[in-house]
DRENDO-1510 file (C-alpha; in Angstrom, 1 decimal, always signed):
<recs>
REC; n; res; u; v; w
REC; 1; MET; +3.8; +5.1; -21.2 .
REC; 2; ILE; +5.8; +6.1; -18.2 .
REC; 3; ALA; +4.2; +8.4; -15.7 .
REC; 4; VAL; +7.0; +8.5; -13.1 .
REC; 5; LYS; +10.7; +7.9; -13.7 .
REC; 6; VAL; +13.2; +7.9; -10.8 .
REC; 7; ASP; +16.8; +7.4; -11.5 .
REC; 8; GLY; +19.6; +7.3; -8.9 .
REC; 9; LEU; +17.7; +9.5; -6.4 .
REC; 10; ARG; +19.7; +10.6; -3.4 .
REC; 11; LYS; +18.9; +12.7; -0.4 .
REC; 12; ARG; +20.9; +13.4; +2.8 .
REC; 13; TYR; +20.1; +15.3; +5.9 .
REC; 14; GLY; +23.3; +16.3; +7.7 .
REC; 15; GLY; +25.4; +13.2; +7.8 .
REC; 16; VAL; +22.4; +10.8; +7.4 .
REC; 17; THR; +21.7; +9.3; +4.0 .
REC; 18; VAL; +17.9; +9.0; +3.6 .
REC; 19; LEU; +17.7; +8.0; +0.0 .
REC; 20; ASP; +20.5; +6.0; -1.6 .
REC; 21; ASP; +20.5; +5.6; -5.4 .
REC; 22; LEU; +16.8; +4.9; -5.6 .
REC; 23; SER; +15.5; +4.0; -9.1 .
REC; 24; PHE; +12.1; +2.8; -10.4 .
REC; 25; THR; +9.4; +3.7; -12.9 .
REC; 26; ILE; +5.6; +3.8; -12.7 .
REC; 27; GLU; +3.5; +3.1; -15.7 .
REC; 28; GLN; +0.6; +5.3; -16.7 .
REC; 29; GLY; -2.6; +3.8; -15.3 .
REC; 30; GLU; -0.8; +1.7; -12.7 .
REC; 31; ILE; -1.4; +1.5; -9.0 .
REC; 32; PHE; +2.1; +1.4; -7.5 .
REC; 33; ALA; +2.7; +0.8; -3.8 .
REC; 34; LEU; +5.8; +2.1; -2.0 .
REC; 35; LEU; +6.4; +0.0; +1.1 .
REC; 36; GLY; +9.0; +0.1; +3.9 .
REC; 37; PRO; +9.4; +0.4; +7.6 .
REC; 38; ASN; +9.2; +3.7; +9.3 .
REC; 39; GLY; +12.4; +5.6; +8.6 .
REC; 40; ALA; +13.0; +3.9; +5.3 .
REC; 41; GLY; +12.7; +7.1; +3.3 .
REC; 42; LYS; +9.2; +6.7; +1.8 .
REC; 43; THR; +7.9; +10.1; +2.9 .
REC; 44; THR; +11.0; +11.9; +1.6 .
REC; 45; ALA; +10.8; +10.1; -1.7 .
REC; 46; VAL; +7.1; +11.0; -2.2 .
REC; 47; GLU; +7.7; +14.6; -1.2 .
REC; 48; ILE; +10.4; +14.8; -3.8 .
REC; 49; LEU; +8.0; +13.4; -6.4 .
REC; 50; GLU; +5.4; +15.9; -5.4 .
REC; 51; GLY; +7.9; +18.8; -5.8 .
REC; 52; HIS; +8.0; +19.7; -2.1 .
REC; 53; ARG; +11.6; +18.6; -1.4 .
REC; 54; ARG; +14.7; +19.0; -3.5 .
REC; 55; PRO; +16.9; +15.9; -4.2 .
REC; 56; ASP; +20.7; +16.0; -3.7 .
REC; 57; GLY; +21.3; +13.8; -6.7 .
REC; 58; GLY; +19.7; +11.7; -9.4 .
REC; 59; THR; +16.8; +12.7; -11.7 .
REC; 60; VAL; +13.0; +12.6; -11.2 .
REC; 61; GLU; +10.4; +13.0; -13.9 .
REC; 62; VAL; +6.7; +13.1; -13.1 .
REC; 63; LEU; +4.1; +13.3; -16.0 .
REC; 64; GLY; +7.0; +14.7; -18.1 .
REC; 65; PHE; +7.9; +17.4; -15.6 .
REC; 66; ASP; +10.7; +18.0; -13.2 .
REC; 67; PRO; +8.7; +18.5; -10.0 .
REC; 68; GLN; +11.0; +21.3; -8.9 .
REC; 69; THR; +10.4; +23.4; -12.0 .
REC; 70; GLY; +7.0; +22.2; -13.2 .
REC; 71; GLY; +5.2; +25.0; -11.4 .
REC; 72; ARG; +1.4; +25.4; -11.6 .
REC; 73; GLU; +1.0; +23.4; -14.8 .
REC; 74; PHE; +2.5; +20.4; -12.9 .
REC; 75; ARG; +0.6; +20.9; -9.7 .
REC; 76; GLU; -2.7; +21.1; -11.6 .
REC; 77; ARG; -2.2; +17.6; -12.9 .
REC; 78; ILE; -1.6; +15.8; -9.6 .
REC; 79; GLY; -3.7; +15.1; -6.6 .
REC; 80; ILE; -2.4; +14.6; -3.0 .
REC; 81; VAL; -4.2; +12.8; -0.2 .
REC; 82; LEU; -2.2; +13.3; +3.0 .
REC; 83; GLN; -2.2; +11.0; +6.0 .
REC; 84; GLU; -3.3; +14.0; +8.1 .
REC; 85; ALA; -4.7; +17.2; +6.6 .
REC; 86; GLY; -5.9; +20.3; +8.4 .
REC; 87; PHE; -9.4; +21.6; +7.5 .
REC; 88; ASP; -11.3; +24.7; +8.4 .
REC; 89; GLU; -13.7; +23.1; +10.8 .
REC; 90; ASP; -16.6; +25.4; +10.0 .
REC; 91; PHE; -16.8; +24.6; +6.3 .
REC; 92; THR; -19.4; +22.1; +5.2 .
REC; 93; VAL; -18.3; +19.1; +3.2 .
REC; 94; ARG; -19.8; +20.6; +0.0 .
REC; 95; GLU; -18.3; +24.0; +0.7 .
REC; 96; LEU; -14.8; +22.7; +1.1 .
REC; 97; VAL; -14.9; +20.4; -1.9 .
REC; 98; SER; -16.3; +23.4; -4.0 .
REC; 99; LEU; -13.4; +25.6; -2.7 .
REC; 100; TYR; -10.8; +23.0; -3.7 .
REC; 101; ARG; -12.5; +22.5; -7.1 .
REC; 102; GLY; -12.0; +26.2; -7.9 .
REC; 103; MET; -8.2; +25.8; -7.7 .
REC; 104; TYR; -8.0; +23.5; -10.8 .
REC; 105; PRO; -8.7; +24.1; -14.5 .
REC; 106; ARG; -9.8; +20.5; -14.9 .
REC; 107; ARG; -12.6; +19.7; -12.5 .
REC; 108; LEU; -15.0; +17.0; -11.5 .
REC; 109; GLY; -18.5; +17.7; -10.3 .
REC; 110; VAL; -18.8; +18.5; -6.6 .
REC; 111; GLU; -21.8; +16.3; -6.1 .
REC; 112; ALA; -20.3; +13.4; -8.1 .
REC; 113; VAL; -17.1; +13.4; -6.1 .
REC; 114; ILE; -18.9; +13.6; -2.8 .
REC; 115; GLY; -21.0; +10.7; -3.9 .
REC; 116; GLN; -18.0; +8.8; -5.1 .
REC; 117; VAL; -16.4; +8.8; -1.7 .
REC; 118; GLY; -19.6; +8.0; +0.1 .
REC; 119; LEU; -20.3; +11.3; +1.8 .
REC; 120; SER; -23.6; +12.3; +0.1 .
REC; 121; ASP; -25.5; +12.1; +3.3 .
REC; 122; LYS; -22.9; +14.4; +5.0 .
REC; 123; LYS; -22.5; +17.0; +2.2 .
REC; 124; ASN; -24.2; +19.7; +4.4 .
REC; 125; ALA; -22.5; +18.6; +7.6 .
REC; 126; ARG; -19.7; +20.8; +9.0 .
REC; 127; VAL; -16.2; +19.3; +9.1 .
REC; 128; LYS; -16.0; +19.4; +12.8 .
REC; 129; THR; -18.9; +17.0; +13.1 .
REC; 130; LEU; -17.3; +14.3; +10.9 .
REC; 131; SER; -15.8; +11.1; +12.3 .
REC; 132; GLY; -12.2; +10.1; +11.6 .
REC; 133; GLY; -13.2; +7.7; +8.8 .
REC; 134; GLN; -15.5; +10.4; +7.2 .
REC; 135; ARG; -12.6; +12.9; +7.3 .
REC; 136; ARG; -10.4; +10.4; +5.4 .
REC; 137; ARG; -13.2; +10.2; +2.8 .
REC; 138; LEU; -13.2; +14.0; +2.6 .
REC; 139; ASP; -9.4; +13.8; +2.1 .
REC; 140; LEU; -10.0; +11.6; -0.9 .
REC; 141; ALA; -12.7; +13.9; -2.3 .
REC; 142; LEU; -10.3; +16.9; -2.1 .
REC; 143; GLY; -7.6; +14.9; -3.9 .
REC; 144; LEU; -9.9; +13.8; -6.6 .
REC; 145; VAL; -12.0; +16.9; -7.4 .
REC; 146; GLY; -9.2; +18.4; -9.6 .
REC; 147; ASP; -9.4; +15.3; -11.9 .
REC; 148; PRO; -5.7; +14.5; -11.4 .
REC; 149; GLU; -3.7; +12.3; -13.8 .
REC; 150; LEU; -1.6; +11.1; -10.9 .
REC; 151; LEU; -2.9; +10.7; -7.3 .
REC; 152; PHE; -0.6; +10.4; -4.3 .
REC; 153; LEU; -2.3; +8.4; -1.6 .
REC; 154; ASP; -0.6; +8.4; +1.8 .
REC; 155; GLU; -2.2; +5.8; +4.2 .
REC; 156; PRO; -5.6; +6.3; +2.6 .
REC; 157; THR; -7.6; +4.0; +4.9 .
REC; 158; THR; -6.1; +4.8; +8.3 .
REC; 159; GLY; -9.0; +4.9; +10.8 .
REC; 160; PHE; -11.5; +3.1; +8.5 .
REC; 161; ASP; -13.6; +0.3; +9.7 .
REC; 162; PRO; -13.5; -2.9; +7.6 .
REC; 163; SER; -16.6; -2.0; +5.5 .
REC; 164; ALA; -15.2; +1.5; +4.8 .
REC; 165; ARG; -11.8; +0.1; +3.9 .
REC; 166; ARG; -13.5; -2.1; +1.3 .
REC; 167; ARG; -15.4; +0.8; -0.2 .
REC; 168; ALA; -12.2; +2.8; -0.4 .
REC; 169; TRP; -10.5; -0.1; -2.2 .
REC; 170; ASP; -13.3; -0.1; -4.7 .
REC; 171; LEU; -12.8; +3.6; -5.2 .
REC; 172; VAL; -9.1; +3.2; -5.8 .
REC; 173; GLU; -9.7; +0.3; -8.2 .
REC; 174; GLY; -12.2; +2.5; -10.1 .
REC; 175; LEU; -9.4; +5.1; -10.6 .
REC; 176; ARG; -7.4; +2.4; -12.4 .
REC; 177; ASP; -10.4; +1.8; -14.7 .
REC; 178; LEU; -10.4; +5.5; -15.5 .
REC; 179; GLY; -6.7; +5.4; -16.5 .
REC; 180; LYS; -5.5; +7.3; -13.4 .
REC; 181; THR; -2.0; +6.6; -12.0 .
REC; 182; VAL; -1.9; +6.0; -8.2 .
REC; 183; LEU; +1.2; +6.1; -6.0 .
REC; 184; LEU; +0.1; +4.4; -2.7 .
REC; 185; THR; +1.9; +4.3; +0.6 .
REC; 186; THR; +0.4; +2.1; +3.2 .
REC; 187; HIS; +1.4; -0.1; +6.3 .
REC; 188; TYR; -1.5; -2.4; +5.5 .
REC; 189; LEU; +0.1; -5.3; +3.6 .
REC; 190; ASP; -3.3; -6.7; +2.6 .
REC; 191; GLU; -4.2; -3.4; +1.1 .
REC; 192; ALA; -1.1; -3.3; -1.0 .
REC; 193; GLU; -1.6; -6.9; -2.0 .
REC; 194; HIS; -5.2; -6.3; -3.0 .
REC; 195; LEU; -4.7; -3.0; -4.9 .
REC; 196; ALA; -1.2; -2.7; -6.3 .
REC; 197; ASP; -0.2; -3.7; -9.7 .
REC; 198; ARG; +3.4; -3.5; -8.6 .
REC; 199; VAL; +5.2; -3.0; -5.3 .
REC; 200; ALA; +8.5; -1.4; -4.4 .
REC; 201; VAL; +10.1; -2.1; -1.0 .
REC; 202; ILE; +12.7; +0.3; +0.3 .
REC; 203; VAL; +14.9; -0.2; +3.4 .
REC; 204; ARG; +17.3; +2.4; +4.7 .
REC; 205; GLY; +16.7; +4.4; +1.5 .
REC; 206; ARG; +17.6; +1.6; -0.9 .
REC; 207; LEU; +15.3; -0.4; -3.2 .
REC; 208; VAL; +15.4; -4.0; -2.0 .
REC; 209; ALA; +12.5; -5.5; -4.1 .
REC; 210; LEU; +10.3; -4.5; -7.0 .
REC; 211; GLY; +7.6; -6.6; -8.7 .
REC; 212; THR; +4.0; -7.6; -8.5 .
REC; 213; PRO; +2.7; -8.8; -5.2 .
REC; 214; ASP; +2.6; -12.4; -6.5 .
REC; 215; GLU; +6.1; -12.2; -7.8 .
REC; 216; LEU; +7.4; -11.0; -4.4 .
REC; 217; ALA; +5.4; -13.6; -2.6 .
REC; 218; ALA; +6.7; -16.4; -4.9 .
REC; 219; GLU; +10.3; -15.6; -3.8 .
REC; 220; GLN; +9.3; -17.0; -0.4 .
REC; 221; HIS; +9.7; -20.6; -1.3 .
REC; 222; ASP; +8.0; -22.4; +1.6 .
REC; 223; ALA; +4.3; -23.0; +1.7 .
REC; 224; VAL; +2.7; -24.0; +5.0 .
REC; 225; VAL; +0.5; -27.1; +5.4 .
REC; 226; SER; -1.5; -27.1; +8.6 .
REC; 227; PHE; -3.6; -29.9; +10.2 .
REC; 228; ARG; -4.8; -31.4; +13.4 .
REC; 229; LEU; -4.4; -35.1; +14.3 .
REC; 230; PRO; -7.4; -37.3; +15.0 .
REC; 231; ASP; -8.1; -38.0; +18.6 .
REC; 232; GLY; -5.8; -40.7; +20.1 .
REC; 233; VAL; -3.2; -40.4; +17.3 .
REC; 234; GLY; +0.3; -39.3; +18.1 .
REC; 235; ILE; +2.6; -37.3; +15.8 .
REC; 236; GLY; +5.0; -40.2; +15.6 .
REC; 237; GLU; +2.4; -42.2; +13.7 .
REC; 238; LEU; +2.6; -40.0; +10.7 .
REC; 239; PRO; +4.6; -41.1; +7.6 .
REC; 240; SER; +7.6; -39.0; +6.6 .
REC; 241; LEU; +6.6; -35.6; +5.2 .
REC; 242; GLY; +10.0; -34.5; +4.1 .
REC; 243; ALA; +10.1; -31.9; +6.9 .
REC; 244; ALA; +9.4; -32.3; +10.6 .
REC; 245; PRO; +5.9; -31.0; +11.7 .
REC; 246; VAL; +6.0; -28.2; +14.2 .
REC; 247; ALA; +3.4; -27.7; +16.9 .
REC; 248; GLU; +1.2; -24.6; +16.4 .
REC; 249; GLY; -1.7; -24.0; +18.7 .
REC; 250; VAL; -3.7; -27.1; +18.9 .
REC; 251; GLY; -2.4; -28.4; +15.6 .
REC; 252; TRP; +0.7; -28.9; +13.5 .
REC; 253; VAL; +2.3; -27.1; +10.5 .
REC; 254; VAL; +4.8; -28.3; +7.9 .
REC; 255; GLU; +6.8; -25.7; +5.9 .
REC; 256; THR; +7.6; -27.2; +2.5 .
REC; 257; ASP; +8.7; -26.4; -1.1 .
REC; 258; HIS; +6.5; -29.4; -2.2 .
REC; 259; PRO; +3.0; -28.8; -0.7 .
REC; 260; ALA; +1.3; -31.1; -3.2 .
REC; 261; ALA; +3.5; -34.0; -2.1 .
REC; 262; VAL; +2.9; -33.3; +1.6 .
REC; 263; LEU; -0.9; -33.1; +1.1 .
REC; 264; HIS; -0.9; -36.3; -1.0 .
REC; 265; THR; +1.0; -38.1; +1.8 .
REC; 266; LEU; -1.2; -36.8; +4.5 .
REC; 267; THR; -4.5; -37.4; +2.8 .
REC; 268; GLY; -3.4; -40.9; +1.6 .
REC; 269; TRP; -2.4; -41.8; +5.2 .
REC; 270; ALA; -5.7; -40.6; +6.5 .
REC; 271; LEU; -7.8; -42.4; +3.9 .
REC; 272; ASP; -5.9; -45.6; +4.5 .
REC; 273; ARG; -6.9; -45.3; +8.1 .
REC; 274; GLY; -10.5; -44.6; +7.2 .
REC; 275; GLY; -10.5; -41.2; +8.9 .
REC; 276; GLU; -10.0; -37.5; +8.3 .
REC; 277; LEU; -7.4; -34.9; +9.2 .
REC; 278; PRO; -9.3; -32.0; +10.9 .
REC; 279; ALA; -8.5; -28.4; +9.9 .
REC; 280; LEU; -6.3; -29.5; +6.9 .
REC; 281; GLY; -5.2; -26.4; +5.1 .
REC; 282; LEU; -2.6; -24.9; +2.8 .
REC; 283; ARG; -1.3; -21.4; +3.1 .
REC; 284; ARG; +0.8; -20.0; +0.2 .
REC; 285; PRO; +3.4; -17.3; +1.0 .
REC; 286; SER; +1.8; -13.8; +0.9 .
REC; 287; LEU; +3.1; -10.3; +0.3 .
REC; 288; GLU; +3.3; -9.9; +4.1 .
REC; 289; ASP; +5.6; -12.9; +4.3 .
REC; 290; ALA; +7.8; -11.5; +1.6 .
REC; 291; TYR; +7.9; -8.0; +3.1 .
REC; 292; LEU; +8.8; -9.3; +6.6 .
REC; 293; ALA; +11.6; -11.3; +5.1 .
REC; 294; LEU; +12.9; -8.3; +3.1 .
REC; 295; ILE; +13.0; -5.9; +6.0 .
REC; 296; GLY; +14.4; -8.5; +8.4 .
REC; 297; GLY; +15.2; -7.0; +11.8 .
REC; 298; VAL; +15.3; -3.4; +10.7 .
REC; 299; ALA; +14.5; -1.1; +13.6 .
REC; 300; THR; +11.7; +1.2; +12.8 .
REC; 301; GLY; +11.5; +5.0; +13.5 .
REC; 302; GLU; +10.3; +8.1; +11.9 .
REC; 303; ASP; +11.8; +9.4; +8.7 .
REC; 304; VAL; +15.0; +11.4; +9.3 .
REC; 305; SER; +14.2; +14.7; +7.7 .
REC; 306; SER; +13.8; +18.4; +8.2 .
REC; 307; PRO; +10.4; +19.8; +9.1 .
REC; 308; ALA; +7.9; +18.9; +6.3 .
REC; 309; PRO; +7.0; +21.8; +3.9 .
REC; 310; SER; +3.4; +22.6; +3.3 .
REC; 311; ARG; +1.8; +20.2; +0.9 .
REC; 312; GLN; -1.5; +22.0; +0.3 .
REC; 313; PRO; -2.7; +22.4; -3.3 .
</recs>
């Protein structure tokens, strides 16, 4: 079942085209990552899906609604976690989550949501006393307390330490298990690779790639075999590997479409000599490799747009 359908979406600001014939779908229960350099149009696309901006062309359907005309019934079924949100600093965590909970007809328990985001020990603390990472967890709580069918997550782990990031990832994966649909924007490629069922990459407002992280990574054909030579051995003593080794740090790397053959040649050569190859390793292409290849030398900048409208619930 399709939760989001975007077909031929276009948006211009003055003479600048921000979104150019953008089309994709998001399945119900899917975690979908929207990636692209700054200025690619991600923020504009998401704000159109949320109903906060009006497109200039194309069609958008979210949970069966046109976001522009869905009104309260539409807004009650989505949750939004902004990259930066303003809070009343004098509320406690529990008071603020309770306040937001009262805005929705479908509600989760306040204590349960606070516990879900790891703030139980801060539930009576005032917002002004929270650290940056704790505020991001509060953002998540406010986005979840209305029990949304679709959750928009904008850079959800900015400011998190590694441990907190992993806990946030577990939380997002738990939403998938509950059948929630998640639209994620992030600049952390490892986050998208770990969480997303599918990834869309947009550059200058156009869709340039769409698929699972593994599918996009597989389009980058070359794997990398890395190794160090034994003491006293020169690179010229190696057998042919099909590609010339390149120095990297204190070792060597070989980019190849045939990593098994390269490894076989290297290990056979080392065994015949009665020795080992220190730091022998194989690195397959990652989502980050694919992403960097897709965006090429695109200069980054902020999205070209008019001042953002309020996105409070």
